[in-house]
C-alpha positions as CSV (number, residue, x, y, z in Angstrom):
1,M,27.4,8.7,8.4
2,I,23.7,8.3,9.6
3,T,21.3,10.8,8.4
4,E,17.6,11.4,9.0
5,E,16.8,10.4,5.3
6,I,18.7,7.0,5.8
7,V,16.7,6.3,9.1
8,L,13.5,7.2,7.5
9,E,14.1,4.9,4.5
10,Q,15.0,2.1,6.9
11,I,11.8,2.7,8.9
12,K,9.7,2.3,5.7
13,Q,10.3,-1.5,6.2
14,V,7.9,-1.5,9.1
15,I,4.3,-2.1,7.8
16,D,1.1,-1.4,9.6
17,P,-0.6,-4.7,9.5
18,D,-4.1,-3.3,9.3
19,L,-3.5,-0.9,6.4
20,G,-0.6,-2.5,4.7
21,L,1.3,0.8,4.5
22,N,4.7,1.8,5.9
23,I,4.7,3.9,9.0
24,V,6.6,6.6,7.4
25,D,4.0,7.3,4.7
26,M,1.3,6.9,7.3
27,G,2.7,9.9,9.1
28,L,3.4,8.2,12.4
29,I,7.0,9.3,12.4
30,Y,7.3,12.8,13.8
31,G,11.0,13.3,14.1
32,V,14.3,11.7,14.0
33,D,17.3,13.0,16.1
34,I,20.8,11.7,15.6
35,N,23.6,12.3,18.1
36,D,26.7,10.3,17.0
37,D,25.6,6.7,17.2
38,I,22.4,7.3,19.1
39,V,19.1,7.6,17.1
40,D,16.0,9.0,18.9
41,I,12.8,8.5,17.0
42,T,9.6,10.5,18.0
43,M,6.5,8.8,16.8
44,T,2.9,8.3,17.4
45,L,0.3,5.6,16.8
46,T,-3.1,5.9,15.2
47,S,-4.8,5.6,18.5
48,P,-3.6,5.0,22.2
49,G,-5.2,1.5,22.0
50,C,-3.5,0.5,18.8
51,P,-3.3,-3.3,18.9
52,A,-0.2,-3.3,16.6
53,A,1.7,-0.9,18.9
54,P,4.3,-3.6,20.1
55,Q,4.9,-4.8,16.5
56,L,5.4,-1.2,15.2
57,L,7.6,0.0,18.1
58,N,9.9,-3.1,18.1
59,G,10.0,-3.1,14.3
60,S,11.1,0.5,14.2
61,Q,13.8,-0.1,16.9
62,T,15.0,-3.3,15.2
63,V,15.4,-2.0,11.7
64,V,17.2,1.2,12.7
65,Q,19.4,-0.8,15.0
66,Q,20.6,-2.8,12.0
67,L,22.1,0.2,10.3
68,D,26.0,0.5,10.4
69,G,27.0,3.1,13.0
70,V,23.9,3.0,15.1
71,E,24.6,1.9,18.7
72,E,21.4,2.8,20.4
73,V,17.8,3.5,19.3
74,N,15.2,5.2,21.5
75,I,11.6,5.3,20.5
76,N,9.6,8.1,22.2
77,V,5.8,7.7,21.7
78,V,3.8,11.0,21.8
79,W,0.2,11.8,21.5
80,T,0.4,15.5,20.6
81,P,-0.3,16.3,18.0
82,P,-2.8,13.4,17.6
83,W,-2.4,11.3,14.4
84,D,-4.8,12.2,11.7
85,P,-5.2,10.7,8.2
86,E,-4.3,14.1,6.7
87,M,-0.7,13.4,7.9
88,M,-0.3,10.6,5.4
89,S,1.8,11.0,2.4
90,E,0.1,11.6,-0.9
91,E,1.1,8.1,-2.0
92,A,-0.5,6.6,1.1
93,K,-3.6,8.5,0.5
94,D,-3.9,7.4,-3.1
95,E,-3.4,3.9,-2.1
96,L,-6.2,4.0,0.3
97,G,-8.4,6.1,-1.9
98,I,-8.5,9.2,0.3
99,F,-8.8,12.4,-1.6
């Protein structure tokens, strides 16, 4: 059975090329909704002009699609609330030296 925790753990494979951190710990994933074999991911980017957007979006879809029992993955990009470094996990903040 697919759970939000399993999906989030899988998405941790997607690394932001600029910061070298996974996008879950960066706070870019706002939500995961699972309906049978369909996974809807709500996420944002660090900015609307993020040059890594295609890589992050495609990577997220690809790694979740690889999970057993997942038939469809939908990525929904939202801009509200806007991403802020405060959304990062404590581990990510420590790694970047943000206190």
